[in-house]
N, C-alpha and C positions, 0 to 999 in steps of 0.2 A: 717231408713223408714219414708214415708210420704203417706200422702192420698190426694186426688181430696176432700172430700168431709166430712172427718172428721179430727182430732187431733193425730200428728200433721202434720199441711197443708205442704206442699211443698214448701211454701213459708218461716217458723218454720223453717223446716229442713235446707234449704241451708242456713239460716242465722247461723243458728248453727254453720254447718260446715265451710261459711266461717271465723264466729270471734274465728272459734278452730285453722287458719290458712289453711286448705283445699282447693287446686288450681284447683282440675280436680273433677269433680262431673257427676257421672253416671247414669240416671234414665232409672229406669229397667221397665218400665209398665206391670202391673199384671192382664192383659185384658186378656180374652178369644177373642175376637174379634175387626176386628178396625172401631170402629164406634165415637159419636159424642166427647167425651171426647180428644179419637186420635189421631182425625182429625182436629179439632177446637181450644179443653180448651187448653190440655196439651201442644201443640207446641210454644202456644201465650204463657202459664206460661212460659215457657221456655226462651223463648225472653223476656219478659221483665221480667225476672230473670237475665237473663246476663245485661241485662242494669243497672240495680242495682247492680250489685253484679259483677264487669266490670273486675276485679283481676283473678275472677273464670273462669272456660271453663265448658259451661254448655254441656252435650250432651245426647242423649233418643236413647233406641234401642226400634226396632221393636217389637211391642205387640209378644204375645204367638202363635196367630193365625195363621197358617199356617205351625208351627213349626213339623219337621217329629214325634217328642217326643212327641208329642200331642198324638198322636191317639196308641199310646203303652200305657200312659198312661191311657186314657179309654178301653181301652182293658184290661188293668188288672183290674182296679177299676170293670169292668164285669164279667171276672170273680171270683174273689171274691166276689162280691154279689151273685151270682149262686153258689159258693160253702157255703155262709151262707146262703143262702133262703131254710127254710125246710119248703115247702107248704100243706096247710092246707087241 
C-alpha cells in the first residue's frame, strides 16, 4: 500500500518491493474519479519510478470511476443508511 500525499509514498513502497526482489508491480489507484492526480501526477510518478527501477515492470490500472460494481456499492450503502435511519 502506498499514498500520493502520505506515508509510505509510492516511491518508498516501490523501493521496498524492488529491494525485496519484486519485478512486477501493479498500481491500483483507489480514486473514485479521473482527476488531476490520475491524469497527471500518477502517470508521471510511474514513468519516473520505471526509470529509477529499470529492472521492475510497473503498471497502473484504471480508477474505480465507471466500474459497474461502484453503482451496486452505492445502492447498498443507501439501503443500509435508510434501514438504520430512525427519523425523529
